[in-house]
MIKEKOL-715033 format. One line per field, with one value per atom (N, C-alpha, C): residue in one letter; residue number from 1; x, z, y. Coordinates in steps of 0.05 Angstrom, whole numbers. Layout:
<atoms>
r <- A,...
k <- NUM,...
c1 <- X,...
c3 <- Z,...
c2 <- Y,...
</atoms>
This chain:
<atoms>
r <- M,M,M,P,P,P,S,S,S,W,W,W,Q,Q,Q,A,A,A,A,A,A,F,F,F,S,S,S,L,L,L,G,G,G,C,C,C,Y,Y,Y,I,I,I,A,A,A,R,R,R,A,A,A,M,M,M,I,I,I,K,K,K,N,N,N,P,P,P,D,D,D,R,R,R,R,R,R,L,L,L,F,F,F,L,L,L,G,G,G,L,L,L,L,L,L,G,G,G,T,T,T,S,S,S,A,A,A,V,V,V,A,A,A,G,G,G,V,V,V,C,C,C,L,L,L,L,L,L,A,A,A,A,A,A,G,G,G,R,R,R,G,G,G,T,T,T,A,A,A,A,A,A,A,A,A,F,F,F,E,E,E,I,I,I,R,R,R,Y,Y,Y,S,S,S,P,P,P,A,A,A,E,E,E,W,W,W,R,R,R,R,R,R,R,R,R,L,L,L,G,G,G,Q,Q,Q,E,E,E,R,R,R,Y,Y,Y,H,H,H,I,I,I,L,L,L,R,R,R,E,E,E,A,A,A,G,G,G,T,T,T,E,E,E,R,R,R,P,P,P,F,F,F,T,T,T,S,S,S,A,A,A,L,L,L,L,L,L,K,K,K,E,E,E,K,K,K,R,R,R,K,K,K,G,G,G,V,V,V,F,F,F,T,T,T,C,C,C,A,A,A,G,G,G,C,C,C,S,S,S,L,L,L,P,P,P,L,L,L,F,F,F,S,S,S,S,S,S,A,A,A,A,A,A,K,K,K,Y,Y,Y,D,D,D,S,S,S,G,G,G,T,T,T,G,G,G,W,W,W,P,P,P,S,S,S,F,F,F,W,W,W,K,K,K,A,A,A,L,L,L,P,P,P,N,N,N,A,A,A,V,V,V,T,T,T,H,H,H,S,S,S,S,S,S,T,T,T,P,P,P,S,S,S,L,L,L,A,A,A,M,M,M,F,F,F,G,G,G,I,I,I,E,E,E,E,E,E,H,H,H,C,C,C,R,R,R,R,R,R,C,C,C,G,G,G,G,G,G,H,H,H,L,L,L,G,G,G,H,H,H,V,V,V,F,F,F,D,D,D,D,D,D,G,G,G,P,P,P,P,P,P,P,P,P,T,T,T,G,G,G,K,K,K,R,R,R,H,H,H,C,C,C,I,I,I,N,N,N,G,G,G,L,L,L,S,S,S,L,L,L,S,S,S,F,F,F,R,R,R,P,P,P,A,A,A
k <- 1,1,1,2,2,2,3,3,3,4,4,4,5,5,5,6,6,6,7,7,7,8,8,8,9,9,9,10,10,10,11,11,11,12,12,12,13,13,13,14,14,14,15,15,15,16,16,16,17,17,17,18,18,18,19,19,19,20,20,20,21,21,21,22,22,22,23,23,23,24,24,24,25,25,25,26,26,26,27,27,27,28,28,28,29,29,29,30,30,30,31,31,31,32,32,32,33,33,33,34,34,34,35,35,35,36,36,36,37,37,37,38,38,38,39,39,39,40,40,40,41,41,41,42,42,42,43,43,43,44,44,44,45,45,45,46,46,46,47,47,47,48,48,48,49,49,49,50,50,50,51,51,51,52,52,52,53,53,53,54,54,54,55,55,55,56,56,56,57,57,57,58,58,58,59,59,59,60,60,60,61,61,61,62,62,62,63,63,63,64,64,64,65,65,65,66,66,66,67,67,67,68,68,68,69,69,69,70,70,70,71,71,71,72,72,72,73,73,73,74,74,74,75,75,75,76,76,76,77,77,77,78,78,78,79,79,79,80,80,80,81,81,81,82,82,82,83,83,83,84,84,84,85,85,85,86,86,86,87,87,87,88,88,88,89,89,89,90,90,90,91,91,91,92,92,92,93,93,93,94,94,94,95,95,95,96,96,96,97,97,97,98,98,98,99,99,99,100,100,100,101,101,101,102,102,102,103,103,103,104,104,104,105,105,105,106,106,106,107,107,107,108,108,108,109,109,109,110,110,110,111,111,111,112,112,112,113,113,113,114,114,114,115,115,115,116,116,116,117,117,117,118,118,118,119,119,119,120,120,120,121,121,121,122,122,122,123,123,123,124,124,124,125,125,125,126,126,126,127,127,127,128,128,128,129,129,129,130,130,130,131,131,131,132,132,132,133,133,133,134,134,134,135,135,135,136,136,136,137,137,137,138,138,138,139,139,139,140,140,140,141,141,141,142,142,142,143,143,143,144,144,144,145,145,145,146,146,146,147,147,147,148,148,148,149,149,149,150,150,150,151,151,151,152,152,152,153,153,153,154,154,154,155,155,155,156,156,156,157,157,157,158,158,158,159,159,159,160,160,160,161,161,161,162,162,162,163,163,163,164,164,164,165,165,165,166,166,166,167,167,167,168,168,168,169,169,169,170,170,170,171,171,171,172,172,172,173,173,173,174,174,174,175,175,175,176,176,176,177,177,177,178,178,178,179,179,179
c1 <- -1506,-1479,-1479,-1465,-1464,-1452,-1460,-1451,-1420,-1407,-1378,-1364,-1376,-1364,-1369,-1391,-1397,-1377,-1369,-1349,-1323,-1316,-1291,-1293,-1316,-1321,-1304,-1295,-1278,-1248,-1243,-1215,-1200,-1212,-1198,-1219,-1220,-1239,-1237,-1212,-1208,-1221,-1217,-1229,-1259,-1271,-1300,-1309,-1293,-1300,-1297,-1278,-1274,-1297,-1308,-1330,-1355,-1360,-1384,-1382,-1358,-1354,-1327,-1325,-1299,-1289,-1265,-1252,-1226,-1223,-1200,-1174,-1175,-1151,-1143,-1162,-1156,-1143,-1155,-1144,-1115,-1111,-1084,-1064,-1073,-1056,-1048,-1067,-1061,-1042,-1047,-1030,-1001,-999,-972,-958,-973,-961,-952,-968,-960,-935,-933,-909,-884,-886,-863,-856,-876,-871,-857,-865,-852,-823,-817,-790,-773,-785,-770,-765,-784,-781,-759,-758,-737,-709,-708,-682,-675,-694,-688,-668,-650,-630,-606,-607,-584,-566,-543,-525,-512,-505,-490,-461,-445,-417,-404,-414,-402,-406,-424,-430,-410,-392,-373,-344,-328,-299,-284,-290,-276,-295,-286,-302,-285,-296,-283,-305,-296,-315,-324,-347,-355,-333,-319,-298,-275,-268,-247,-255,-280,-291,-290,-299,-299,-271,-252,-224,-213,-219,-209,-223,-249,-264,-267,-267,-274,-304,-314,-342,-361,-355,-373,-375,-352,-353,-365,-360,-372,-402,-412,-441,-454,-440,-451,-447,-423,-417,-428,-428,-435,-463,-474,-500,-520,-513,-531,-540,-522,-528,-527,-533,-532,-520,-501,-489,-507,-503,-519,-513,-533,-527,-509,-494,-476,-453,-446,-423,-399,-402,-379,-360,-334,-314,-314,-324,-324,-347,-365,-387,-377,-357,-346,-321,-314,-291,-294,-276,-279,-256,-235,-212,-219,-203,-206,-195,-209,-200,-222,-219,-237,-245,-271,-282,-282,-269,-267,-282,-287,-301,-282,-291,-275,-270,-285,-281,-261,-259,-241,-226,-229,-214,-222,-245,-254,-263,-253,-262,-292,-308,-337,-348,-338,-348,-326,-329,-310,-318,-298,-305,-320,-317,-331,-361,-370,-399,-410,-394,-403,-417,-438,-452,-464,-472,-484,-514,-525,-553,-568,-554,-566,-578,-573,-585,-568,-542,-525,-507,-508,-491,-478,-453,-441,-459,-463,-481,-468,-475,-463,-486,-483,-503,-498,-475,-470,-447,-448,-426,-407,-383,-364,-375,-367,-376,-368,-386,-381,-371,-381,-372,-393,-419,-439,-460,-473,-497,-520,-544,-568,-585,-600,-621,-644,-668,-692,-709,-718,-736,-762,-783,-808,-819,-818,-829,-812,-788,-770,-766,-783,-780,-778,-789,-787,-759,-741,-713,-696,-709,-694,-685,-668,-657,-629,-626,-601,-578,-555,-531,-509,-495,-473,-448,-425,-400,-402,-395,-396,-377,-354,-333,-335,-343,-344,-372,-392,-419,-426,-407,-411,-434,-451,-473,-462,-469,-459,-480,-504,-526,-549,-562,-585,-584,-598,-600,-629,-633,-660,-663,-687,-692,-698,-685,-690,-664,-645,-619,-618,-596,-593,-588,-591,-583,-553,-544,-558,-571,-566,-577,-603,-608,-631,-629,-606,-602,-587,-594,-579,-570,-544,-531,-524,-540,-537,-521,-495,-476,-466,-464,-452,-423,-414,-385,-367,-376,-359,-356,-372,-370,-349,-339,-321,-294,-274,-248,-243,-226,-221,-192,-187,-160,-157,-142,-138,-124,-130,-118,-89
c3 <- -169,-174,-190,-181,-197,-224,-243,-271,-273,-257,-260,-250,-230,-221,-242,-255,-275,-298,-305,-326,-320,-294,-286,-277,-280,-270,-284,-308,-322,-315,-298,-289,-307,-329,-347,-363,-360,-373,-404,-414,-442,-453,-438,-447,-449,-429,-429,-453,-459,-481,-507,-509,-534,-539,-517,-519,-528,-517,-524,-552,-559,-583,-595,-607,-617,-639,-636,-654,-663,-688,-698,-693,-695,-690,-661,-643,-614,-609,-620,-616,-626,-651,-663,-647,-638,-621,-595,-582,-557,-563,-585,-592,-597,-612,-618,-593,-576,-551,-534,-533,-517,-528,-555,-567,-561,-563,-556,-527,-510,-481,-475,-489,-485,-493,-516,-525,-505,-495,-475,-450,-441,-417,-421,-444,-450,-450,-459,-461,-434,-416,-390,-374,-362,-345,-361,-387,-403,-406,-393,-395,-422,-431,-456,-449,-470,-466,-452,-457,-444,-414,-404,-375,-359,-372,-359,-362,-342,-343,-365,-371,-392,-415,-439,-463,-486,-502,-527,-548,-573,-595,-594,-606,-607,-619,-639,-652,-632,-616,-597,-574,-565,-544,-554,-579,-590,-592,-600,-601,-573,-553,-526,-512,-517,-502,-516,-542,-557,-560,-577,-584,-561,-546,-524,-502,-493,-472,-482,-507,-519,-518,-526,-527,-499,-478,-451,-440,-441,-429,-444,-470,-486,-499,-501,-513,-494,-468,-447,-452,-462,-466,-440,-442,-419,-427,-411,-417,-408,-419,-410,-381,-366,-338,-335,-313,-306,-326,-341,-359,-350,-331,-322,-304,-309,-292,-265,-264,-238,-220,-230,-214,-190,-193,-172,-159,-165,-154,-124,-108,-78,-65,-80,-67,-58,-39,-29,-51,-55,-75,-82,-105,-114,-143,-148,-175,-188,-210,-223,-250,-260,-286,-308,-325,-347,-368,-367,-386,-377,-351,-342,-317,-306,-282,-256,-255,-230,-211,-186,-167,-162,-164,-162,-138,-133,-112,-98,-72,-56,-55,-54,-52,-26,-6,20,17,-4,-9,-29,-39,-59,-45,-58,-47,-70,-65,-85,-84,-104,-105,-119,-133,-147,-174,-182,-207,-232,-228,-250,-258,-244,-248,-222,-222,-198,-184,-158,-143,-118,-112,-89,-74,-47,-32,-29,-37,-38,-57,-68,-85,-68,-78,-64,-66,-47,-48,-74,-85,-108,-132,-135,-157,-179,-172,-192,-193,-216,-219,-228,-226,-233,-252,-268,-284,-284,-286,-284,-308,-322,-344,-335,-330,-319,-334,-361,-376,-372,-363,-359,-329,-312,-283,-274,-289,-281,-282,-296,-297,-276,-257,-237,-246,-231,-237,-251,-274,-289,-274,-273,-259,-279,-275,-293,-277,-289,-278,-277,-254,-251,-269,-274,-289,-319,-330,-360,-370,-352,-360,-370,-368,-377,-363,-378,-366,-351,-325,-309,-306,-301,-296,-284,-263,-251,-221,-206,-177,-170,-152,-143,-113,-103,-74,-61,-71,-59,-49,-41,-32,-2,8,36,54,80,98,95,102,115,96,70,51,39,36,22,-8,-18,-47,-59,-85,-100,-126,-126,-150,-168,-188,-206,-230,-232,-250,-271,-295,-316,-311,-311,-305,-326,-351,-372,-368,-352,-346,-324,-312,-290,-296,-281,-279,-250,-243,-215,-209,-187,-178,-150,-147,-121,-101,-76,-55,-50
c2 <- 1180,1189,1214,1235,1260,1255,1272,1268,1270,1287,1289,1264,1250,1225,1203,1203,1183,1185,1210,1213,1200,1199,1187,1158,1146,1119,1098,1103,1085,1088,1108,1112,1132,1139,1158,1173,1199,1216,1213,1211,1209,1183,1161,1136,1139,1152,1156,1173,1194,1211,1196,1179,1163,1144,1133,1114,1129,1152,1168,1180,1190,1204,1196,1173,1164,1183,1191,1209,1196,1191,1177,1192,1218,1234,1233,1233,1231,1204,1183,1156,1154,1163,1162,1179,1202,1219,1206,1193,1178,1155,1141,1118,1128,1149,1160,1170,1184,1194,1170,1149,1126,1113,1112,1100,1116,1143,1160,1157,1157,1154,1127,1106,1080,1080,1092,1094,1110,1132,1149,1133,1117,1101,1080,1068,1049,1061,1086,1100,1112,1116,1129,1112,1126,1112,1103,1102,1095,1119,1118,1141,1142,1165,1168,1164,1159,1154,1178,1202,1226,1226,1210,1210,1194,1180,1162,1171,1165,1173,1160,1134,1120,1116,1127,1126,1117,1099,1091,1089,1088,1084,1055,1048,1020,1002,1011,995,990,1010,1007,988,991,973,945,941,913,902,918,909,902,918,913,889,886,866,839,839,814,814,796,796,789,768,760,781,791,811,837,844,868,866,843,839,843,833,836,864,874,900,924,923,946,944,920,916,904,903,893,865,849,820,805,779,761,735,725,700,677,654,631,624,616,609,585,584,562,559,579,577,593,610,627,612,615,604,618,642,657,648,632,622,607,591,574,586,611,624,627,615,616,630,638,651,679,689,717,735,757,776,796,808,829,823,826,823,851,854,880,880,904,908,898,881,871,893,914,936,956,962,984,977,953,944,958,972,984,962,962,942,946,923,925,910,885,868,854,851,836,807,789,761,755,772,768,771,785,789,770,751,732,709,699,675,660,635,618,621,636,641,618,601,579,587,612,622,616,610,604,628,649,672,680,691,700,720,716,734,745,769,784,797,800,813,843,853,882,888,911,922,938,942,960,989,1006,1034,1048,1064,1080,1064,1039,1022,1018,1018,1012,1034,1036,1053,1036,1046,1031,1046,1031,1043,1024,1035,1019,1025,1004,1007,994,1010,1000,976,976,953,928,931,907,902,912,909,880,862,834,824,838,831,845,858,872,900,912,938,933,945,941,954,940,949,954,977,985,991,989,999,1029,1041,1070,1084,1072,1086,1085,1061,1059,1054,1050,1046,1018,1000,973,959,944,929,905,903,881,859,866,847,862,850,862,858,875,872,868,849,841,844,845,847,820,799,773,760,776,766,761,752,745,770,767,788,794,816,838,858,856,876,867,841,832,835,842,846,822,817,797,811,816,827,803,799,776,786,778,791,771,780,764,760,735,729,742,744,757,787,799,828,833,811,813,800,810,796,792,773,767,773,788,794,782,760,747,766,762,779,770
</atoms>
């Protein structure tokens, strides 16, 4: 094996260099860079309040939503499974954002996923946005209201046809408007 290939045999030239000639500053630099990159990845995809049509201060959101809805919509919380009254909602109508009343999901796209949260196989057009945090990929892709940025839940690729998507949504992030 040529010497240049041997240097890359561990998959990373820097790792090879650190093994041959450990340098504390190099190690601490890599550690610090990794930490900064991790924080940046966690923050990626999180829109600022200025990115949304409807904006309020945290105090105003808390006043409008109440503590439980505020925790879910503004702090990306999750309600306990099987606790939402909307889980068993069967009437025709539209599920809207509890933060700004934007129509998000049609009752025609709702189905029982068995997960304990209201689930839909598609969102209404121009209703939701998505953000993905690689370190949290096991939780699916985070879903937000397009207009106010409220956290709704997550979308997964294990849903029914025709989309194959499962929009797993916190019931407290929604309101229901019967048709």
